[in-house]
GUMAR-442337 format. One record per residue: x, z, y of N, C-alpha, C in turn; residue in three letters. Coordinates in steps of 0.02 Angstrom, whole numbers, plus 50000, padded with zeros to 5 digits. Each point is the difference from the previous one (the first is absolute). Example, Ala and Ser with C-alpha at 12.3 -4.5 7.8 and 13.67 -1.06 7.14 Angstrom:
<pts>
506605039049716499555000050059500455000050060ALA
499824996450053500425000350059499615003750055SER
</pts>
This chain:
<pts>
500515000349949499724999250049500285000050085UNK
500505006149970500384998950075500494992050003UNK
499914997249949500414993550003499504998350056UNK
499484997449953499494996850027500064999750087UNK
499775007750029500254999950060500614999850046UNK
500515000349956500684998250027500044988849993UNK
499614997249971500044992350001499184999550070UNK
499865003049980499484998250061500095001250057UNK
500515006350001500384999150087500334996250012UNK
500544997749948500394995250009499774990550019UNK
499344999549963499684996750033499874998050059UNK
499695006250004499605000150102500494999350037UNK
500915001749986500294998150057500144992050003UNK
499914999350071500004994450006500914995049977UNK
500094994749980500604996450000500124999250044UNK
500785002350020500364995250064499854992150030UNK
500024998550049499674993550016500764995149980UNK
500054994349980500414997449991500164997550065UNK
500584998650007500254997650069499824991650026UNK
499695000250023499884992050056500484994249981UNK
499684996049962500454993149998500444999250067UNK
500394997650020500304994750051500434995949993UNK
499904993750062500384995450003500625002450013UNK
500764998249932500495001949998500344994650067UNK
499904993449960500514994550061499484994449971UNK
500004994350052499924994050006500534996049994UNK
500104993749954500504996549988499804993049991UNK
500224997850039499914990049994500724995049968UNK
499694994449954500514998149993499914992149984UNK
500474994950064499984992049961500114998949936UNK
499354995949975500144994049944500434995949998UNK
500774999349997500274995249991499844995149947UNK
499764993850067499874994249943500234995849967UNK
500945000750016500384994449937500165006749951UNK
500005004950010500125003349941499605004749949UNK
499685001150046499275004149962500235010750018UNK
500414997750035500365010350009499555000350063UNK
500105005949999499585004950056500575003150025UNK
500234997150116500025004850022500115008550002UNK
500685001950034499855008250005499504999150062UNK
499775006750006499355002550025500164996850086UNK
499564996350010499974997850086499645006050020UNK
499465003449996499785004450032500255005750052UNK
499705002150073500685004050015499865007449971UNK
500615003849991500554997850063500524994049983UNK
499914995049939500484995850013499964996350052UNK
500664997850010500054995950065500124992349983UNK
499724994349981500084994949982499684994950062UNK
500434993350023499314994550004499784999449963UNK
499274996550032499634995849971499814994850018UNK
500194999050033500314992050053499824994349931UNK
499494993550001500114995949945499975001049930UNK
500015006449984500065001449923499644993849966UNK
499404995950006499784995949964500564995449975UNK
500384998850034500654995550007500675001649982UNK
499865007549974500715003649981500485000850079UNK
499715001350059500285003050055499995004949987UNK
500535003850075499885006350004500415004749947UNK
499695005449994500435004349949499714998749944UNK
499614994049969499904997149920500404997649976UNK
500275001749934500714996849979499664994849962UNK
499344995350009499614996249962499414997950023UNK
499554992049998499244999650051499665007549932UNK
499405002250058499655004049960499375000250060UNK
499474999449963499154995450028499815007949967UNK
500075002949953499695007149990500325005649989UNK
499335006450000500615005750031499535003649921UNK
500285005149979499805004849963499835007150024UNK
499695005650010499995002350048499775006349939UNK
500275005650014499985008049941499895004450041UNK
499855006549963499615004350034500255005049970UNK
500195004550024500425006949944499485004250008UNK
499645002849950499525007450008500355006849970UNK
500035005650042500225007349977499585004550001UNK
500045004249942499665003549990500485005549949UNK
499345003049972500065005849945500354995149954UNK
500515003749977500164994649919499645001549948UNK
500004991749970499605000049936499265000750020UNK
499965000350048499225001950015499524992650005UNK
499215000849970499724994150019499424999050096UNK
500224995350013499754998950062499314996749980UNK
499465000750020499414996450010499994997250075UNK
500225003550038499824995950080500284995449980UNK
499574996550030500384990850011500674996750060UNK
500264997349958500424996950047499974996250044UNK
499944995950058499934996050022500534997350053UNK
500134993749981500484995250043499774993750015UNK
500194999750078499604995450031500734996850045UNK
500014994050012500314996550035499674996950056UNK
500254999750053499394995050053500474996950036UNK
499824995450028500464995450057499965005250063UNK
500554999150024500165003650062499594996250065UNK
500004992049988499814996450067499165000650000UNK
499825000349954499214997950001499425007249939UNK
500505003349958499515006049960499774994149930UNK
500194998749978499804995149955500315004649958UNK
499625000849931500335002449955500324995549964UNK
500805000449971500324996549959500005001049927UNK
499925005749991499845003349915499785005950001UNK
499595001149972499745008649995500055000549920UNK
500125006749979499925002449935499895006849998UNK
499405002349962499715005049976500235005949932UNK
500275003850012500395000949908499675007149988UNK
499445001149968499735008149963500495000349932UNK
499895008050012500545002749924500454997250016UNK
500605005450026500635000950001500425006849947UNK
500314996549962500455005549975500785000550015UNK
500085005650044500685000150014500345001649956UNK
500624999950018500584999749946500255009050012UNK
500365000049937500495006350009500285002150046UNK
500354995150048500255001750062499315000650045UNK
499374996849996499595003750033499864994650069UNK
500054992049971499874996350034499804992549951UNK
499584995050015499984993549982500164995650050UNK
499984993950003500134995150034499464993249985UNK
499764996650039499464995149980500064995250064UNK
499934992349973500114996850038499434993950037UNK
499904995950052499724994650004500264993950027UNK
500024995249965500294995449994499644994450077UNK
500454997950057499794996450040500174992350018UNK
499714998749998500364990749984499854996350065UNK
500374995450014500064995450070499775004350061UNK
500605003250001499845006550054500785001650047UNK
500424995249978500605003950045500154993150053UNK
499614999850031499854996250063499525002750064UNK
499915007149976499505003950031500015007149999UNK
500215002650066499995007950010499625003249961UNK
499935006449966499425002749959500005006550019UNK
499535005249973500045006849986499635001449918UNK
500435004249958499765004749971499805006650004UNK
499554999049977499475007649997499965002149932UNK
500225005849994499755005449938499695004950000UNK
499634999649967499585005750014499705003349937UNK
500155008349976499885002849940499635006450030UNK
499365001050001499815003850017500025003950066UNK
500265005050030500275000850054500474997650049UNK
500484998149953500734997149990499664994350028UNK
500474996250071500164994749996500734998950048UNK
500174992249991500564998750007499974991850014UNK
500305000350042500064989250019500924998350032UNK
500064993349983500635000050018499704991150019UNK
500434996950048500114994650037500514996549975UNK
499864992349979500464996349978500014992850055UNK
500544998750038500054997150078500204991849958UNK
499524997449961500344994349978499884994050084UNK
500374995650013499874994250032500244993749981UNK
499944992950015499964997649997500094992750060UNK
500404996549984500134994850077500594997250010UNK
500144996050044500554996549987500525003150047UNK
</pts>
């Protein structure tokens, strides 16, 4: 009888709230067309010239028309996060949505993170903003592509 009372008391204690997930980092990588490789991160704080990337100029090692955006979510190691992660890529000039992805059900690694991505095709002649959100956590990064003569 006493064991039942102790068990009931333990069950009545609310579990400690799990830490809210956060946006750990936002990265963007050029998809190189000749080799199929990805570039180093071009998102801030990286300092790279993104002028005429489509033809391999600026800081590009070879022509690149497409970008892979990667967002890392951090939180409690091994946690399953039901709150959806939203990744949106928006053109800086007119607000056109270039890519958007909503990802539900994230399993954080033993290190307390997971990285998910969205592919943004034909996007390297237009400056854009990457917006990531999960629950109350939000982060953004501006990618200043420019094309010209």
